[in-house]
N, C-alpha and C positions, 0 to 999 in steps of 0.2 A: 477459638483458634486464633493464635497470634501470628502475624506475618513474620516469616523467617527473615533474617538479616542477610544482606549481600556479603559475599566474601570476595574482596578485591585486593589486588597487589598494591594499588594506589587509589586515592579518592577518585571516583568517577567524575568526568568533566561537568556534569550537571548536578552534582551534589550540592544541596542547599536550595535547589529550586523546588518550589511547591506548585503543583498543577492540580486543579480541580477539573475532573472529566465529567461533564454533565451530558455528554453526547451519546448517541446510539447509532448503530447501523450506517456506515462502517468507517467513513473517512475520519471523522473527529476522534473516535476511540483509537484508531490506528495511529494517528499522530501522537496521542497521549502515550500509547504503548512505546513508541520509538523514543520519546523523551524519557520514559521510565527505564528503558534499557540502558541508558547512559547516566543513570544516577538520580534523576529527578524523583522526588516523592510525589507519586500520583495517587490521588484519592478519587476513586470512582463513586460518583453520587448517583444513585438509582432511586426510582420511585418505590415506595414501600410495597406496593402490590403489583406494579408493572415493571419488572426488571428489564434490563437491556435485552431486546429481542434476540441478540446474538447468542444468548444462553440457550435458546431453543432452535437455532438454525443448524441444519445439517444433522449428521449422525450423532448419537449420544452413546455413552457406555454407563451402565448401572444408573441410568437416569440423569447423568451429568453430561451437559453439552460440551463437545470437544472443541468446537470453534471458540467458545468462550475461554477455554484453557489457554489458547494462543493469544487472543485479543485482550484478555484480562490479566496477562502476566505482569508482574512487577507493580500491580496496583492494589492498594488497600480499598476495601469496599464498605460503603455505608449507605444507608437509606435516608431519604429526605423528600418530603412532598413540598415542592417549592410554591405550590399554589395556596398553601395555608399560611396564616400569619406566623406561626411558629417556625415553619420551614423557611419562610422569607427571612426572618430575623436571624435564624441560624446560618443561612447561606451568607448573609452580609458579614456575620462574625467570621466565618471561614474565609470569605473574600479578603478581609482585612489582613489575613495571615498568608495569602497566596501571592504568587507571581503571575500565574496564568489561569484563566478559565477557558475551557473549550466547550462550546455548546452548539447544538444543531437544531434548536427549535425553529419553527417557522417565524419569519420576521414579525415582530410585534408581540410575540408570546411573553418574553421576559418583561417587556414594558407593561403588558397587561397585569403582571404580578408585582409591579413596581420594583423590578429588578433589572431595569435597563442600564445603559451605560452611565447615565447621570447618577443613579444611585450607587452603582458599583464603583465608579470613579471617586465618588465622595467618600466611600468607605475605605478606598485604597487608591490614591493617585498614581501609584506605581504599577497598577494592575494592567496586564495585557488581556483584553477580552477577545477571544478568537471565535468568530461566528462562521460556522460551516453550514451552508445550505445548498440546495440544488441549483438555484438561480441567482444567488446573491441577495443583498439587503434592499435593493431597489430595482426599478424596472417593471415592465408589464407582466412578467412571469413570477415576480418575487414571492407572491403569496401562494403559488401553486405547490402541491406536494412534489418533492424532487428526490429522485433516486439515481444511482449511477447508471442504470439502464437507459434512462432518458438522456443522460449526457452522452452515452455511447451512440445513441441514435442522432441527437442534435448536432454533435460536433463534426460529423462526417466520417467517424470511424466505421460505423456499420456500412455506410455507402461504399467504402473502398474494400470491405472485407467480404470474401466469398469468391466463388468461381465466376468467370465471365458469363453473363447471361443468366446467372443464378440470382437468388434473392439476397438482399443485404443480410449480413450475418452478425449477430451479437455474440460477445464472448461468453463462455460458460462459467464465468467467475466475475468477481467484483473489480473489473479493470479500472473503470473511472473512479470508483471510490478509493482504490489503492493508490492511484496516481495522485488523487487529491489529498490523501493522507500524507504522502511524502511531501507534497507541496505545502501542506499545512504545518508540518514540523519545521520546514525551512522558513516559513513565514513567521512562526513563533520566535525562532532564534534571531531572525532579522529584527523583529520588534524589540526583543530583549537587548540586542546590541545597540539599538537606538536609545533605549532606556538608560543604558550605561553612560551615554553621553549627555542626555537631557534630564535624566531623573524622572521622566514622566512616562506613564503607560499610554496605550492607545488601543484602538479597535482594529482587529484584523478581519477583513471581509473576504471569505473564501467561497467562491461559487464553484461547485463541482463540475459545471459545464466548461470551465476555462482551462484547468491544467491539461486535460486530455487533448484539447485543441492545440496546446503548445507542443505536446509530444508528437502530434501528427505531422509536424514539420512545416514546409513552406507552401502548403496548399493555398492559403489565402493570398500569398504573394504571387504565386503562379497565376491564380485566377485574376488578380488585380492587374497584372502587367500583360498577361498573354491570353486571358479568357480560357485558360486550360483547366479542365475538370478531370481529376484523376479517376480512371475507371477501375472497376474490379478486375484484378488479374490473377486471382487465386494465389498460388505459391510463387508465381513469377513476379519479377520486378520490372518496372519500366526503365530502371536506371542501370541494370547490369544483367548479364546472363553468362553462363548457366547459373541459375538460382532457382532451386526447386527441391522437392523431396523425391527420392528415388527408391524403388523396391529392390532389395538384394535377393540373391539366389536362395537364401534360407528363409525368405518370407519376412524379413525385417525391413526397416526403412532407415534411410540416412538423409540428412540435409546438407546441401552443398551451397556455398556462397563464393562469389568471385567479384567482390566489390573492387578489388585492386586488379589492375591490368596484368601484373606479373603473376598473380594467382590464377587468373583465367588461362594464361599461357601454360602454366604448369599442369593444369587440369587437362588441357587438350593433349599435351605430350603424354601424360599418364594414361589416358584412355585410348591412345594410339591414333589420334587424329591431328597430328601436328600441322598438316597442310591447311587446316582451317585458320591457323594463326596468320597466314599470309593473305587471307581474304581482306579486301579494303575495309569491309564493315566490322572487322574484328578489332579495330584500333580504339574504339570508344565503347563505354558501357552501354550507352543508349542505342548505338547501332547493333551491338551484340544482342540487346534485348529485342530488337526488331527481327532478329533471326533466331529467336529462342527455340523454334521447332527443330531446326538443324542441330543446335547445341544440345538440346534435351535428348534428342535421339542418340547422339554420340555418347553422351555421359550416361544416360539411362541404360543404353544397351550394354555398355561395359559393366556397369554396376550390377545389372541383372545376371551377369555370369559369375559373380563372386559373392561369397558370404559377407555378412556385415563385418566380421573380424578382419577378413582379407581386405575389404574396402578401406576400413579405417587405417589398417597398417600401411597399405599402399599410399594413401593420401598423406599420412604423417611422414613417410619416407620421402615423398615428393614435396613436402612442405606446402601442401595445399589444404584449404579449409574445409573440414567436414565434421559432422557431429551425428551421433546416433539419435533417432527419434525415440525418446525415453518417456515412459509413463512413470507414475510415482514409485512403482516397484523398482525400476531401474535407478531412479534418483536416490533411493534409500541405500543402494549398494555401490553407487558410482565412486570410483577411487578419488576423483578430483574433489567432489563434494566432501568425501570423507577426510581428505587431507586438510581442507579448509574448516572442518567441523561445521559445515553449513546447516546440517540437520543434527542437532545436539540433543542430549538427554537431560530432562528436568525431573527431579523427584517431586512427586505430588502426594500430599497426605490422603487425598480422596481416591486416586486411581493408581498410585504407584508410579514407576518410571514412565515418563512420556517422552516421545521423540517429536521435536518440532523445529521449525526454522530458528536459527540462532540470530543474534543481533545483526543489524544490517551491514555493518562494516567493522573493520578492525583498526584500533588505534594502538600504536606501539607503547605508549606510556600511560594512558588513562583509558583502558578498554571498558567497554560495556559488558554486561552480563545479565543472565536471567536468574533472579533470586528465587522466584516462585511462579507457578502457573496461576491462571485465573482462580480467584477464591470465591467461596459461596456468597450468595446475595446477602449483603448487610453484615458480613462477618466482623468488620472493624468499626461498626457504628459507635458503640459505647466507648471504645478506646480513643477514637478520633475526637469525640465530643468531650471526653474527660480531659484530654490534652488541651482542648480549646478553653477549658476552665469551667465547663458546666458541672454542676453538682449532680449527684445521683437523683435527687428530688426533681431537678429541672429536666433531666433526661426522662424520668418516669412521666412527668407532666406532658412532655412532648409526645411520648408514646400514647398517652391517654387521649390527646387531642388529634391523633392521627397524622402528626407531622413526621413521625419516624416509621 
């Protein structure tokens, strides 16, 4: 199978960038996916007998893992055992042609194979080596196995998630990994921008425990200055109210947010409780949050007497903020997502048309696109090595030695 070519109206912004994706599960590969979505040539390098575990995560169809179809899109796939002499030599040859390597081995693993920064930098002084691990390259936890779940626990996310008095709650998806994937793509582009000025590559050290701490906001600052520890508040906020999910008359749910004072006032007028606006405590978000019981009763009582459609129409007319609580079935038919083509269709030679999330953002002049979904394990090994200059005999020898 040969990888299909992108069809673009203009060259994508990352055209000409070559990325070697050596990483697995999930932050590193997601960063590589996002680079590939905007034109980078991404070569997914997997172990010959131990492919990226994402190929087997979650539901599959006809024996083909669906998560991989998303995570592996816009990537060529090849196999290489880096722990063998032939695998090491081949990776160094690939590194000499690459701009970026993304890896997530435990610290010291590449060095054990004589593929550390010293060797890679010697092969290509312009290379950006991006190292994504649970805890970073140094420190007391650096050698521990690290997964996004541990970052969600350590960062404080789980501690503030859940109902008051209930247990800490972990997300039912790879939140910390996904945030780290976004941050890693940003880090790579930052390092490449520096390379444009200096001509030299460098090492990116991404610890999955850090980006999620950043998106949790000013909790460390609050604690440092005030000793404040944010409690679990369920769907409520300590910064504004009403802010919650509410059940409608037809058994659906909607979410209401009133981060702006003007929105909070509009909601009170809409639900027939304008007198609450005159209360002294209504003037600030934090004071409203301290009176959330009163506000939730007012808003929830009104919403409970109307269908979801009636609620959304009334809120839109009042220019107040509301959204339906949607599951994936609703997302797939939502008119706003449809207008944005957020969930787009990709033709796949193995499974036929697939619907998946589109590229992360829209550029007016140099847009990204999905050329193909995740490809079979090692599908492009021979093509990549032939382009690298290896002869058929050399490739056969590497196979015989177990390097491919």
